[in-house]
C-alpha angles and dihedrals in degrees: 000000000000113000119215124185119211100206120203104218101199134067100187114139090239108032139159094212094082094057090044094050092047091053091050090048092050091053093043099052091054089064095067093204097109144007107263120196132180114235114194117198088210088071094062103048093204112188121220103296103296105167114121096218127051114266092245088068087066092219111130118184100179126074092224091060092047091053092048092047091051092050095049095042089059092066131081095200145002144224111202116208102200135178118213113239117180093338095311142070125276121289091232091058092047089051093048090053092047091054090072144036118169092038090065098041123117096006131115131245138194129189137230108185130184132186144098089309098028096273093276095139091051089052090050091053090048091053090057094047096045093047087062091057091047099256114149110223122209124227100229111086141167120237117190121189121219087215101051106021098046133049110235087351092284111067111073113228107156121199110251092242089071091072088071092051090051090051093052093047093049093046087058099042091051096046093046092046090054092043090052094049095096088057091058097049 
């Protein structure tokens, strides 16, 4: 079965990403069309990029990189749950992407952004970054506003209409992940 990671793109002590990712995961597993797993960057404690060689070389000297590579390699596609910080994604998510190359390649990705303007600029930056590591991004995305989808910017209460956006995004991520499978074999 197709395996999709829902990656929590923030490691702040108090963060909205965990609630958002949990909501996406709950909606996703009801579909039954793929195996969906939460992947929390907090669990990997990746330092600022510390490998001697570029990720494209595929030579990882540190155990934390090898563990991260193994985890990412096990998936066919991704949903990135990203905050928007200063018109971009989080530094920790950028760093996690930069650690690897071939493990990302020829897979699909969708985006669930949240922020003052729905995290749309963070998603756009992710599209550029992921294109460089050969990830095919889907057009459907979810944009959650800190003003309308959260109480006091911290308690997640998404508008019901966002469920349709999640469905559309997951439809595309799953179908693209499956379509790209021959390139990964």
